[in-house]
BAPAPA-635785 format. One record per residue (C-alpha): residue number from 1; residue in one letter; x, y, z. Coordinates in steps of 0.001 Angstrom, whole numbers, plus 500000, padded with zeros to 6 digits. Example, Ala and Ser with C-alpha at 12.3 -4.5 7.8 and 13.67 -1.06 7.14 Angstrom:
// BAPAPA-635785
NODE  tordo  bati       u       v       w
NODE      1     a  512300  495500  507800
NODE      2     s  513670  498940  507140
This chain:
// BAPAPA-635785
NODE  tordo  bati       u       v       w
NODE      1     m  484903  459506  501920
NODE      2     a  488290  458720  500080
NODE      3     p  488788  454927  500064
NODE      4     q  492233  454003  502050
NODE      5     a  493733  452464  498885
NODE      6     l  493905  456105  497620
NODE      7     w  495640  456905  500995
NODE      8     h  498052  454617  500387
NODE      9     t  498759  455503  497277
NODE     10     v  499205  459040  497999
NODE     11     l  501179  458979  501382
NODE     12     g  502654  455180  501333
NODE     13     n  501995  452044  503074
NODE     14     g  503765  452804  506067
NODE     15     f  500880  455262  507403
NODE     16     p  498405  452805  509287
NODE     17     a  494865  452400  508165
NODE     18     g  492610  450379  510284
NODE     19     k  488751  449810  509921
NODE     20     d  488514  453537  511465
NODE     21     n  490487  455792  509117
NODE     22     p  492650  457735  510909
NODE     23     y  493021  460483  508139
NODE     24     s  489709  462067  508611
NODE     25     s  490360  463074  512298
NODE     26     l  493820  464639  510697
NODE     27     l  492235  466515  508362
NODE     28     v  490826  468822  511126
NODE     29     l  494505  469400  512286
NODE     30     y  495589  470103  509007
NODE     31     a  492820  472530  508328
NODE     32     a  493678  474473  511737
NODE     33     t  497277  474471  510345
NODE     34     t  496185  476065  506825
NODE     35     g  494082  478313  508493
NODE     36     l  496883  480124  510899
NODE     37     y  498949  480024  507413
NODE     38     s  495884  482067  505936
NODE     39     l  495888  484560  508612
NODE     40     s  499690  485110  508308
NODE     41     v  499491  485575  504735
NODE     42     v  497067  488240  505165
NODE     43     l  499117  490302  507866
NODE     44     m  502607  489498  505219
NODE     45     s  500386  490770  502164
NODE     46     y  499582  494000  504294
NODE     47     e  503319  494712  505304
NODE     48     i  504279  494130  501753
NODE     49     a  501944  496736  500530
NODE     50     r  503372  499230  503014
NODE     51     k  506859  498346  501401
NODE     52     i  508206  496269  504297
NODE     53     g  510044  493897  502447
NODE     54     n  511388  491469  505069
NODE     55     v  508473  489771  505542
NODE     56     s  508848  487849  502248
NODE     57     w  512392  486641  503382
NODE     58     l  510662  485479  506756
NODE     59     q  507891  483156  504876
NODE     60     l  511295  481685  503036
NODE     61     g  512836  480978  506350
NODE     62     f  509625  479405  507360
NODE     63     s  509337  477325  504335
NODE     64     g  512725  475702  504950
NODE     65     a  512139  475386  508599
NODE     66     i  509154  473380  507475
NODE     67     i  511386  471109  505367
NODE     68     l  513740  470375  508144
NODE     69     g  511075  469873  510546
NODE     70     i  509524  467240  508383
NODE     71     y  512867  465628  507979
NODE     72     l  513537  465386  511324
NODE     73     l  510052  464203  512562
NODE     74     h  508068  461760  510236
NODE     75     g  507213  458828  511848
NODE     76     s  503635  459298  511453
NODE     77     l  501132  461654  509370
NODE     78     h  500401  463073  512916
NODE     79     d  503831  464216  513437
NODE     80     v  504145  465558  510115
NODE     81     i  501125  468072  510348
NODE     82     t  502186  468902  513976
NODE     83     v  505449  470072  512690
NODE     84     q  503500  472474  510499
NODE     85     l  501060  473417  512752
NODE     86     v  503776  474480  515509
NODE     87     l  505615  476367  512956
NODE     88     m  502677  478239  511869
NODE     89     v  501673  479000  515445
NODE     90     m  505062  480653  515360
NODE     91     l  505184  482542  511945
NODE     92     l  501619  484444  513062
NODE     93     v  502947  485349  516342
NODE     94     i  505789  486630  514310
NODE     95     v  504055  488685  511771
NODE     96     s  501585  489984  514466
NODE     97     i  504272  491650  516087
NODE     98     p  504707  494758  513684
NODE     99     f  500742  494481  512925
NODE    100     m  500164  495222  516648
NODE    101     r  502784  497516  516821
NODE    102     s  501402  499723  513853
NODE    103     q  497991  499344  515681
NODE    104     r  499316  500867  518858
NODE    105     v  500812  503889  516805
NODE    106     v  497543  504538  514957
NODE    107     e  495739  504468  518216
NODE    108     i  498142  507145  519872
NODE    109     a  498015  508912  516623
NODE    110     t  494240  509066  516494
NODE    111     g  494072  510089  520079
NODE    112     v  496398  513097  519673
NODE    113     k  494614  516048  520911
NODE    114     l  495223  518612  517603
NODE    115     r  496081  522154  518597
NODE    116     g  494526  524725  516582
NODE    117     n  491316  524037  514684
NODE    118     g  492845  524859  511396
NODE    119     t  491385  527008  508624
NODE    120     m  491372  524899  505835
NODE    121     r  489129  525976  502762
NODE    122     r  487611  524000  499991
NODE    123     i  488188  525787  496813
NODE    124     r  486735  523474  494303
NODE    125     p  485536  519800  493596
NODE    126     v  487812  517631  491444
NODE    127     k  487056  514605  489337
NODE    128     e  488625  511364  490148
NODE    129     d  490044  511448  486607
NODE    130     e  492206  514339  487473
NODE    131     v  493506  513167  490697
NODE    132     i  494556  509587  489038
NODE    133     s  496071  511981  486345
NODE    134     e  498214  513798  489234
NODE    135     f  499039  510692  490921
NODE    136     l  500412  508934  487855
NODE    137     r  502582  512017  487121
NODE    138     s  504314  511902  490174
NODE    139     e  504856  508516  490027
NODE    140     f  505716  507988  486344
NODE    141     y  509579  508155  487034
NODE    142     q  509168  504768  488624
NODE    143     s  510512  501539  487123
NODE    144     e  507161  499951  486757
NODE    145     f  506697  502408  483718
NODE    146     d  509799  502234  482195
NODE    147     p  508350  500330  479268
NODE    148     y  505812  502765  478505
NODE    149     r  507365  506145  479288
NODE    150     e  508386  507336  475682
NODE    151     q  505196  506120  474506
NODE    152     f  502969  507725  477045
NODE    153     r  505129  510560  478372
NODE    154     e  503168  513289  476146
NODE    155     m  499803  512129  477415
NODE    156     v  501266  511935  481280
NODE    157     e  502614  515481  481520
NODE    158     h  500078  516984  479515
NODE    159     p  496652  515059  480118
NODE    160     d  493286  515914  478370
NODE    161     l  491138  514922  481031
NODE    162     e  487970  515261  478502
NODE    163     s  489249  512168  476596
NODE    164     a  487418  508935  477860
NODE    165     w  490057  506991  476418
NODE    166     e  493229  508660  478038
NODE    167     n  491700  508390  481519
NODE    168     k  491250  504863  481053
NODE    169     l  494520  504397  479839
NODE    170     r  496193  506753  482825
NODE    171     r  494184  504755  485086
NODE    172     a  495321  501482  484160
NODE    173     l  498994  502836  483806
NODE    174     l  498771  504142  487708
NODE    175     f  496993  500716  488677
NODE    176     l  500445  498800  487565
NODE    177     r  501849  500136  490840
NODE    178     r  499385  501634  493083
NODE    179     g  495866  499426  492311
NODE    180     r  496328  498028  495884
NODE    181     l  496358  501503  497392
NODE    182     w  493583  502788  495159
NODE    183     r  490954  500123  495406
NODE    184     e  490912  500642  499254
NODE    185     l  489368  503934  499275
NODE    186     p  485991  504261  499809
NODE    187     v  483387  504649  496578
NODE    188     d  482035  507483  497756
NODE    189     t  485337  509200  498311
NODE    190     e  484922  512875  497412
NODE    191     w  487664  515004  495937
NODE    192     w  488335  518491  496338
NODE    193     q  491276  521245  496198
NODE    194     v  491786  522782  499347
NODE    195     d  493841  525555  500769
NODE    196     l  495739  524601  503686
NODE    197     q  496796  527138  506229
NODE    198     p  499902  526483  508581
NODE    199     a  497722  525772  511382
NODE    200     d  496671  522998  509322
NODE    201     f  499723  521428  509021
NODE    202     r  499720  519653  512704
NODE    203     r  496929  517448  511368
NODE    204     l  499191  516042  508071
NODE    205     r  500225  512420  508747
NODE    206     v  502618  510545  506632
NODE    207     f  501867  507425  504681
NODE    208     p  503400  504857  507064
NODE    209     r  506151  502777  505223
NODE    210     n  509359  501465  506184
NODE    211     h  511506  504610  506713
NODE    212     w  509017  506596  507945
NODE    213     r  508263  503878  510622
NODE    214     g  511632  504461  512052
NODE    215     l  511316  508084  512255
NODE    216     a  508013  508002  514126
NODE    217     k  507961  508020  517840
NODE    218     e  504612  508232  519030
NODE    219     n  502552  508905  515750
NODE    220     f  502799  509722  512018
NODE    221     y  502324  513379  512206
NODE    222     l  504374  515254  510099
NODE    223     a  505092  518020  512296
NODE    224     e  506171  515718  515042
NODE    225     m  508578  514284  512698
NODE    226     i  510409  517016  511045
NODE    227     e  513363  517302  513653
NODE    228     g  514160  513309  513617
NODE    229     i  514045  513728  509953
NODE    230     r  516363  516589  510136
NODE    231     q  518766  514739  512500
NODE    232     r  518643  511604  510100
NODE    233     v  519685  513651  507028
NODE    234     e  522617  515364  508651
NODE    235     a  523382  512340  510336
NODE    236     d  524041  510088  507078
NODE    237     p  524222  512145  504041
NODE    238     s  524604  509082  502207
NODE    239     d  521376  507115  503577
NODE    240     r  519169  506618  500645
NODE    241     f  516202  508389  502395
NODE    242     a  518583  511617  503265
NODE    243     k  520097  511677  499871
NODE    244     k  516178  511743  498115
NODE    245     l  515259  514449  500452
NODE    246     s  518593  516678  499912
NODE    247     s  518032  516116  495919
NODE    248     l  514211  517603  496381
NODE    249     r  515540  520439  498839
NODE    250     e  518184  521200  496072
NODE    251     e  515256  521208  493521
NODE    252     f  513021  523335  495654
NODE    253     a  515823  525810  495968
NODE    254     l  516757  526191  492292
NODE    255     d  512861  526157  491201
NODE    256     s  510871  528248  494320
NODE    257     k  507765  528808  491875
NODE    258     r  507869  525087  490695
NODE    259     s  504194  523443  491866
NODE    260     s  503089  519576  492054
NODE    261     s  500242  518155  493589
NODE    262     v  499815  516201  496988
NODE    263     l  497109  513863  497684
NODE    264     l  495519  513389  501047
NODE    265     i  492586  511329  502533
NODE    266     g  490750  512059  505446
NODE    267     v  487153  511857  507037
NODE    268     d  486236  515618  507110
NODE    269     e  488132  519018  507206
NODE    270     a  488334  518732  511104
NODE    271     g  489908  515671  511372
NODE    272     p  493427  514209  510630
NODE    273     l  494677  514072  507009
NODE    274     t  497254  510928  505865
NODE    275     i  499361  511771  502867
NODE    276     i  498820  508943  500467
NODE    277     e  501187  511020  497549
NODE    278     g  504105  513672  498624
NODE    279     n  505589  512166  501803
NODE    280     h  508865  513043  500485
NODE    281     r  508303  516458  498874
NODE    282     m  506315  517555  501889
NODE    283     a  509149  516516  504260
NODE    284     a  511876  518039  502014
NODE    285     a  509725  521501  501679
NODE    286     s  509262  521391  505419
NODE    287     l  512942  520991  506394
NODE    288     i  513463  524492  503941
NODE    289     s  510392  526435  505068
NODE    290     p  507642  524979  506719
NODE    291     g  505911  528188  506487
NODE    292     d  506134  527980  502390
NODE    293     v  504453  524845  502085
NODE    294     s  500920  525437  501451
NODE    295     r  502125  527985  498669
NODE    296     r  504396  525347  497218
NODE    297     f  501894  522858  496605
NODE    298     q  498550  521985  495158
NODE    299     f  496512  519771  497949
NODE    300     l  493827  517473  496849
NODE    301     v  491968  515692  499332
NODE    302     g  489714  512735  499662
NODE    303     f  486915  513032  501948
NODE    304     s  484758  510173  503001
NODE    305     p  482823  509670  506041
NODE    306     r  484065  505917  505919
NODE    307     m  487421  506627  505454
NODE    308     t  487916  504562  508559
NODE    309     e  487145  501488  506493
NODE    310     c  490549  502127  504681
NODE    311     c  493768  500595  506054
NODE    312     w  495797  503418  504729
NODE    313     y  493923  505729  506842
NODE    314     q  493187  503352  510116
NODE    315     t  494432  500189  510288
NODE    316     d  492798  497383  512314
NODE    317     l  491451  493939  511879
NODE    318     s  488330  495196  510016
NODE    319     t  490255  497073  507541
NODE    320     l  492734  494721  507087
NODE    321     w  490276  492101  506366
NODE    322     r  488719  494376  503583
NODE    323     y  492193  494916  502436
NODE    324     a  492475  490774  502284
NODE    325     r  489185  490577  500285
NODE    326     h  490437  493000  497625
NODE    327     f  493384  491438  497559
NODE    328     a  492350  488056  496366
NODE    329     t  489537  489794  494342
NODE    330     y  492249  491397  491917
NODE    331     f  494958  489573  492299
NODE    332     l  494873  487934  488776
NODE    333     d  494214  491456  487205
NODE    334     d  496625  492070  484468
NODE    335     h  496606  495974  483716
NODE    336     k  499011  495480  480995
NODE    337     v  496250  493756  479093
NODE    338     v  493984  497151  479832
NODE    339     i  496950  499110  478669
NODE    340     r  497166  496850  475327
NODE    341     r  493418  497086  474644
NODE    342     a  493462  500817  475136
NODE    343     v  496009  501398  472750
NODE    344     s  495029  499053  470338
NODE    345     e  491513  500832  470601
NODE    346     d  492905  504277  469831
NODE    347     k  494658  502740  466907
NODE    348     i  491359  501287  465532
NODE    349     s  489723  504789  465898
NODE    350     s  492602  506676  464439
NODE    351     d  492576  504296  461190
NODE    352     n  488789  504735  461082
NODE    353     s  489098  508272  461067
NODE    354     i  491888  508444  458399
NODE    355     g  489614  506037  456183
NODE    356     a  486640  508292  456772
NODE    357     a  488896  511373  455572
């Protein structure tokens, strides 16, 4: 519908325009190009969320390749769009490789026959506020929380779960780092503290991130990976992953009674369980004494019959599409605003209390 004069103004007089506007047919070709790029972005965002950072450099490299390609081939607008289309096809193919590989791993892992029925026992139901509190306490050493550590240390380490203000603030703090993870959990997830026995540990899978993928041969079951983890720690003690596990082992050896929470998700008591918080602690404790792991941690499990819709539990095209929709919906969310508002509300409440006194 745009007049040809507008196309000439934007694109230059070098592009031909006859009675039949040639640009309308090119819009379809360009729409296909953008569609391919959008699919690539979904896959790259998923990989980045799993802490696989190389795809960011891949995207930057392809941006440079597009500039170079258009510089070399720009005789017509059709040439320009074709260059982009070809490169976007290549980008989609490349970013699909790790996704297809992880999909294959999930298919193998979920098809593994679990040895032993296990004797998991539900101890008590747990409110989501308590789970978020335990999750935040485990993550609070991360750099994202540097601006808030001193101000909120007491609230994180000694939470008042009956305080609506504290619960709201802890949720906002956790979402600074783990919002993309938490939003993927089904809304009907029920949290329970459970008692795990040694037979149950064959059903535990680690959360598939960068260094864990290199240790997984056929699946992400922790029991199947322990020997590979031990070999990696012994082969290169200076490796960042090995140093972290060694540090945790030393802490466990010095304080055998210290307890912390490990968070897992699953469909039910009989199926696989994925660790979403506590991978390193579980691995380190297993290296010391696998039989004592159940006594060292408090296990909080989120159960939902719809957990297969969560990409952290099962990765397929439908769960990735769900992740992409959530990512787009909450992309502009600023949890720092929620934190500032919660702090402001608390200050007003305190001032009113002082005034009333």
